[in-house]
Each structure stands twice: as C-alpha cells, then as structure tokens.
C-alpha positions in Angstrom: -26.0 2.1 -10.5 -23.9 4.5 -8.5 -26.1 4.0 -5.3 -26.0 0.3 -5.8 -22.2 0.3 -6.2 -21.7 2.6 -3.2 -23.8 0.3 -1.1 -21.9 -2.8 -2.0 -18.6 -0.9 -1.6 -19.7 0.2 1.9 -20.6 -3.4 2.8 -17.3 -4.6 1.6 -15.2 -2.0 3.4 -17.3 -2.3 6.6 -16.9 -6.1 6.6 -13.1 -5.8 6.0 -12.9 -3.2 8.8 -14.7 -5.5 11.2 -12.5 -8.4 10.4 -9.4 -6.2 10.7 -10.3 -5.0 14.2 -10.8 -8.6 15.3 -7.6 -9.7 13.9 -5.6 -6.8 15.4 -7.1 -7.3 18.9 -6.2 -11.0 18.6 -2.7 -10.6 17.4 -1.5 -7.5 19.2 -0.3 -9.5 22.2 1.5 -12.2 20.1 5.2 -12.0 20.8 6.4 -12.4 17.3 3.9 -10.4 15.3 5.5 -8.9 12.2 3.5 -5.6 12.4 4.4 -4.9 16.0 8.1 -5.5 15.2 8.0 -2.6 12.8 5.9 -0.3 15.0 8.3 -0.6 18.0 11.3 0.9 16.1 12.1 4.2 17.7 14.8 6.9 18.3 16.0 5.8 21.8 19.3 4.6 20.3 19.6 7.5 18.0 18.1 8.5 14.7 17.1 5.5 12.4 14.8 4.8 9.5 11.1 4.1 10.3 11.5 5.3 13.9 9.1 8.3 13.9 5.8 6.3 14.6 7.4 4.2 17.2 8.7 7.2 19.0 5.3 8.8 19.0 3.8 5.6 20.3 6.3 5.5 23.1 5.7 9.2 24.0 1.9 8.5 24.3 2.5 5.3 26.3 4.6 7.1 28.7 2.3 10.1 28.9 -0.8 8.1 29.5 0.9 5.3 31.4 -0.3 2.6 29.0 1.2 -0.6 27.6 3.2 0.2 24.4 1.3 -2.6 22.6 -2.1 -1.1 23.7 -1.1 2.3 22.3 0.1 0.7 19.0 -3.3 -1.1 18.8 -5.2 2.1 19.3 -3.1 3.8 16.5 -3.6 0.8 14.2 -7.4 0.9 14.6 -7.4 4.6 13.9 -5.1 4.3 10.9 -7.2 1.5 9.3 -10.4 3.6 10.0 -8.9 6.6 8.2 -7.7 4.4 5.3 -11.1 2.8 4.7 -12.9 6.2 5.1 -10.6 7.8 2.6 -10.9 4.9 0.2 -14.7 5.0 0.4 -14.8 8.8 -0.1 -12.4 8.5 -3.1 -14.0 5.5 -4.9 -17.7 6.2 -4.2 -19.9 7.6 -7.1 -17.4 6.5 -9.7 -18.9 5.5 -13.0 -18.4 1.7 -13.1 -18.3 -1.1 -15.5 -17.6 -4.8 -14.7 -13.8 -4.4 -15.5 -13.6 -1.5 -13.1 -15.5 -3.4 -10.5 -13.0 -6.4 -10.9 -10.1 -3.9 -10.6 -11.4 -2.6 -7.3 -12.3 -6.0 -5.8 -9.1 -7.8 -6.9 -7.5 -9.8 -4.0 -4.2 -7.8 -4.3 -5.9 -4.5 -3.3 -8.1 -3.9 -0.2 -8.6 -7.6 0.7 -4.9 -8.5 0.7 -3.7 -7.3 4.2 -6.9 -8.8 5.8 -6.3 -12.1 4.1 -2.6 -12.0 5.1 -2.9 -10.8 8.7 0.9 -10.5 9.2 0.7 -7.6 6.7 -2.3 -6.0 8.5 -1.8 -2.4 9.6 1.9 -2.2 8.4 3.3 1.2 7.9 2.5 1.5 4.2 -1.0 2.4 5.3 0.3 5.8 6.4 1.7 6.2 2.9 -1.6 5.2 1.3 -3.5 7.8 3.4 -0.9 10.5 2.5 -1.3 9.6 -1.2 -5.1 9.4 -1.2 -5.5 12.6 0.8 -3.4 14.4 -1.8 -6.3 14.1 -4.3 -8.7 16.0 -2.0 -6.5 19.1 -2.0 -7.3 22.0 -4.2 -4.9 24.5 -5.8 -1.1 24.3 -6.5 -0.1 26.2 -3.4 -1.8 23.8 -1.0 -0.5 20.8 -2.9 3.1 22.1 -3.0 2.9 22.9 0.7 1.6 19.4 1.3 4.5 17.8 -0.5 7.0 19.9 1.3 5.5 18.9 4.7 4.2 15.4 4.3 6.6 13.7 1.9 9.5 14.0 4.3 7.2 12.6 7.1 6.3 9.7 4.6 10.1 9.0 4.2 10.5 9.0 8.0 7.7 6.6 8.4 8.4 4.2 5.5 11.4 5.1 3.3 10.6 2.9 0.4 7.8 5.2 -0.5 10.5 7.0 -2.6 10.1 4.3 -5.2 6.6 5.5 -5.7 7.3 9.2 -6.0 6.8 9.2 -9.8 3.1 8.6 -9.2 2.7 11.8 -7.3 4.7 13.6 -9.9 2.5 12.2 -12.6 -0.5 13.5 -10.8 1.1 17.0 -10.7 1.7 16.8 -14.5 -1.9 15.9 -15.2 -3.2 18.4 -12.7 -1.3 21.3 -14.1 -1.3 20.2 -17.7 2.4 20.6 -18.1 3.3 20.3 -21.8 7.0 21.2 -21.6 9.8 21.8 -19.2 9.0 25.2 -17.5 9.7 27.3 -14.5 6.4 26.1 -13.0 7.5 22.5 -13.5 10.9 23.3 -11.8 9.0 24.9 -8.9 6.9 21.8 -8.6 10.0 19.5 -8.7 11.7 21.6 -6.0 8.9 20.6 -3.5 10.4 17.0 -3.6 13.9 18.2 -2.4 13.1 18.1 1.4 11.9 14.4 1.1 14.8 13.4 -1.1 17.2 15.0 1.3 15.7 13.1 4.2 16.0 9.8 2.1 19.6 10.6 1.4 20.4 11.2 5.1 18.7 8.0 6.0 20.7 6.1 3.4 24.1 7.6 4.5 23.4 7.3 8.3 22.4 3.7 9.1 22.0 2.8 12.8 25.3 1.5 14.3 25.3 -1.8 16.2 25.9 0.1 19.5 22.9 2.4 18.9 20.8 -0.7 18.0 21.8 -2.4 21.2 20.8 0.8 23.1 17.3 0.8 21.4 16.9 -2.9 22.2 17.8 -2.4 25.8 15.5 0.6 26.1 12.6 -1.5 24.7 13.4 -4.3 27.0 13.8 -2.3 30.2 10.9 0.0 29.7 8.3 -2.0 27.9 9.6 -5.6 28.1 9.7 -5.7 24.4 12.2 -7.7 22.4 13.7 -6.0 19.3 12.9 -8.8 16.8 12.2 -9.2 13.1 11.8 -5.7 11.4 13.4 -4.1 14.4 16.2 -6.6 14.4 16.8 -6.2 10.7 17.9 -2.6 11.3 21.2 -4.2 12.5 21.5 -7.2 10.1 20.5 -5.1 7.0 22.2 -1.8 7.8 24.2 -1.7 4.5 23.0 -1.4 0.9 24.7 -4.6 -0.1 23.1 -6.6 2.8 19.6 -5.3 1.6 20.1 -7.3 -1.7 22.2 -10.2 -0.2 19.3 -11.6 1.8 17.4 -12.4 -1.4 20.1 -14.3 -3.3 19.3 -17.7 -2.0 15.6 -17.3 -2.4 15.5 -16.8 -6.2 14.3 -19.7 -8.4 12.3 -20.2 -11.7 9.3 -21.3 -9.6 9.4 -17.9 -7.7 9.7 -15.7 -10.8 7.0 -17.7 -12.6 4.6 -17.7 -9.7 4.9 -13.9 -9.2 4.7 -13.3 -13.0 1.3 -15.0 -12.9 0.2 -13.2 -9.6 1.0 -9.8 -11.2 -0.5 -10.7 -14.6 -3.7 -12.1 -13.1 -4.0 -9.6 -10.1 -3.3 -6.6 -12.3 -5.3 -8.1 -15.1 -8.4 -5.9 -15.0 -6.3 -2.8 -14.5 -4.1 -3.8 -17.4 -7.1 -4.1 -19.6 -8.3 -0.6 -18.5 -5.0 1.1 -19.0 -4.4 -0.4 -22.4 -7.8 0.9 -23.4 -7.4 4.4 -21.9 -6.1 7.3 -23.9 -5.0 10.6 -22.5 -7.2 13.7 -23.1 -4.4 16.2 -23.5 -2.3 14.8 -26.4 0.5 17.2 -25.7 1.0 16.4 -22.0 4.6 16.4 -21.0 6.2 12.9 -21.1 2.9 11.2 -21.6 2.5 12.5 -25.2 4.7 9.7 -26.4 2.3 7.0 -25.5 -1.0 6.0 -27.1 -2.5 4.4 -23.9 -1.8 4.6 -20.2 -0.3 1.1 -19.9 3.2 1.9 -20.7 3.4 5.1 -18.6 2.1 3.2 -15.5 4.5 0.4 -16.2 7.4 2.9 -16.4 6.3 4.5 -13.1 6.6 1.1 -11.5 10.2 0.4 -12.7 11.8 1.7 -9.5 9.9 -1.0 -7.6 12.2 -3.6 -9.1 14.8 -2.5 -6.6 12.3 -2.9 -3.8 11.7 -6.6 -5.0 15.4 -7.1 -5.1 16.0 -5.6 -1.6 13.2 -7.3 0.4 11.5 -10.7 0.5 7.9 -9.5 1.3 7.0 -9.8 -2.4 3.3 -10.2 -1.7 3.4 -6.8 0.1 5.3 -5.1 -2.8 2.6 -6.4 -5.3 -0.1 -5.0 -2.9 1.6 -1.6 -2.5 2.4 -1.2 -6.2 -1.3 -2.0 -7.1 -2.7 0.4 -4.6 -0.7 3.3 -6.1 -1.5 2.2 -9.6 -5.3 1.8 -9.2 -5.6 5.0 -7.1 -3.7 6.9 -9.8 -5.9 5.4 -12.6 -9.2 6.1 -10.8 -8.1 9.7 -10.2 -7.5 10.2 -13.9 -10.8 8.4 -14.8 -12.9 10.3 -12.3 -11.4 13.6 -13.3 -11.8 13.0 -17.1 -8.0 13.2 -17.6 -8.3 10.1 -19.7 -10.8 8.5 -22.2 -11.8 4.9 -21.6 -12.8 3.1 -24.8 -16.1 1.8 -23.5 -17.2 0.4 -26.8 -14.1 -1.6 -27.3 -14.5 -3.0 -23.8 -18.2 -3.9 -24.4 -17.3 -5.7 -27.7 -14.2 -7.5 -26.5 -14.3 -8.1 -22.7 -17.7 -7.3 -21.3 -20.0 -9.5 -23.5 -19.4 -12.8 -21.4 -19.6 -10.8 -18.2 -23.1 -9.5 -19.1 -24.4 -12.8 -18.1 -25.2 -12.4 -14.4 -24.2 -16.0 -13.4 -20.9 -15.8 -15.2 -20.1 -12.5 -13.7 -21.0 -13.7 -10.1 -18.9 -16.7 -10.7 -16.0 -14.6 -11.9 -16.3 -12.3 -8.8 -16.2 -15.4 -6.4 -13.2 -17.1 -8.2 -11.2 -14.0 -9.1 -11.8 -11.7 -6.1 -12.3 -14.1 -3.3 -10.7 -17.4 -4.5 -7.0 -16.6 -4.1 -4.4 -14.2 -2.7 -0.6 -14.0 -2.8 1.3 -14.9 0.4 3.6 -12.4 2.0 7.1 -13.6 1.5 8.8 -14.6 -1.8 8.9 -18.3 -1.0 5.2 -18.5 0.0 2.8 -20.3 -2.3 -0.6 -18.8 -3.4 -3.3 -18.9 -0.7 -6.8 -20.1 -1.6 -10.3 -19.1 -0.6 -9.8 -15.9 1.4 -13.5 -15.2 1.0 -14.1 -18.4 3.0 -11.0 -18.5 5.2 -11.3 -14.9 6.6 -14.9 -15.3 8.1 -13.9 -18.9 9.2 -11.0 -17.5 11.3 -13.2 -14.7 12.7 -15.8 -17.2 13.8 -13.1 -19.4 15.5 -11.7 -16.3 17.3 -15.0 -15.1 18.5 -16.0 -18.7 19.7 -12.8 -19.4 21.5 -12.4 -15.9 23.0 -16.0 -15.2 24.0 -18.1 -18.2 24.2 -15.6 -20.5 25.8 -15.0 -18.0 28.6 
C-alpha cells in the first residue's frame, strides 16, 4: 500500500510540476502578472517589507547580465522544484487511509496554486519550504539555530508568516514533550525574538512615498519594469489602518457564507482526522486541556483572522492555512505523537468509501471538481482536473505547433 501510494503521489506531484513550469514560462512575460509584481519588490528605495528576494534577483540579473524576469523565472522553477521534492520526501511512506488520502489531495492544498495560476510561485512557497525543512532537522541545538537564522529571513521574505508561528512553537512543544513552563521552554521561546524583532521593525518603518518612487524609478530605468499591484500596494497600504480599510467594501453575507463552505468542505477530511486524533502525552503543556487535536489547531489558526481582515486574497489565505495545518498534522501522525481512532473512522466514515466506484467518484468530485478563486469576491471555480490539462494543451498547441 505504501509503494502504491508513493507511486500515485509521485505521478500527482510530477504532473503538477510539469503544469507549473508551462504556466510559469507562459506568464512570466505578462506585464500585469500578480506573482512578478511581488517578486520585483526590492531595497533600491530603502528598506521595505518583502524586498529581500527581489534584491537577490536584481543582484543576479546585474551580475549575469540577464533580464530580471528571466532571473525571477529561474528562481521560481527552482523554488517549486524544492517545494515538491520536500513534500514528496515528507509525505511518502505515510500510513494511509481514505480520509488521509482525501486530506492530501484536497483542492485547497497542492493543487490550488496550479489551478489559480496568479497564485503560482508566490512568496509563501519560501515559507512552506522553511517550515517543511524544519521537520528534517534533528536535535534541539540545530532546530534552535535554524529558528534564529531562518525565521527572520522568513519575515523578510513574507512577513504574514508571523501569523503561523504558533505551528512551529507547537512542533517544539511536541518534540520536547514540554509539560510545564520551564527554563528549557524559555530558551526555546527566546529563539523567536530575532524574527519578532524584524517583524516589529517592519511594522514601525513603512516605505515612504519618496522611497517608493525611488524604487519605482529604479525598476523602470534599469529593467523597464513598472511598479504595479503588490509592488504598488507598498505605497497605498503603508499604514495599519489602510491594510484593513481596503476590505470594508467587499464584505457581504455571500462572501462569508461562500468561504464558510470552502473552509468546511476543503478542510473536511482534516477536520475528521483531527477530531478523531488524541494526543499520546496526556500531560503535554497547553495541549493537555483538549481531548482531540481539532480545537488546538483551530486555536493556532486564530491569528489568521487578522490576515483575512487585512488582505483580499482569501483563497490564498485558505491555502496557506491548510498547508500549515495538514503538514503539522502529518508530522504528529508520522511520528506517533497522536493516536488516530482507526476503528471509529472505519465504522463511521470509511464504510461507504470502501466501495471502489464510490471512492473514485469522491476523488474526482471532491479533489478535482472545484477550487476557491484567489480574491474575496471571486466565485468557486469548477473542474480544475479538466481545466488545467485543457489550458496546457492550448498553450502547447499555440506556442509550438502554430509556430
């Protein structure tokens, strides 16, 4: 069963990687691409949030005398490669059941950025890689050193990662079996100080209009790039209030109801797993108050409410939140930090899925029949399992065979 699952997982990731490369090559020359707008943010006008990667790309472009967009494309392909490799290494050989399979192949996880190509290769991929790589480290010293070094870099790349720090802290609590507040826990918490300090500095030092203009002029003069979308938002959303103000006119009952269903259905398999998973160490610090893993993970996601209030890419926030949640759960499951009530699942949820035709139909409808759109006002997209290959065929036909 493990070999069979590994094979299908490899096919799945390999297909999505191929689709991703085609989409990235096609869209990297588009003048208003959302991803590029975030990657061109840099420090030419002074220090600003999310400028680190753009500055690295500019350095490489100047050093190798390449187009900035070509350098960004190369970095994006390398980043997606790393992400898929880490995912495969992390998920492979896991003991599976049909609920776990649905939780991995849900359209709000790996499939989402390929289905919504304006999200493809956004900077949260760096954060996912940093988070997943953390699980491959051994020993408290290496993990503490990693947090001191890489969490500040994560903040410099994509500062909303701070809303997900509780997942990393929870990993530390499970890894070290903390049962009470102790010196060892204080030492662990101190490793987050550099990242929190960088986050505070970013919060208190927004880019001024003059510095933003300087960055925009630098991009235009040196690379013929216009500072648009994410790059332009550094100016229009420079204050804390402006971060929230942009969403006020977009709220409606339809929006909240739609995303309630997206979260309920997309997270559905993981919700079932967490509600039927108990913690092995009953005295574990903080977690000892809960009978299952559902409420702790829900609590760890509460800071993300601010992210939803501050930005209108709600589809992205759902995807990012799910990535952290499922990776955290699979870590606990793989390392036997939790006990999954397999008998209850078999008697309550898995009986209808034991029928092969029903399970295949469920996979097609649930995993490949829908996906959330990117922005708050976007409706739910349909049939990504069909639409993605269709788009790829059209791109290949128009760009290769017509030439």
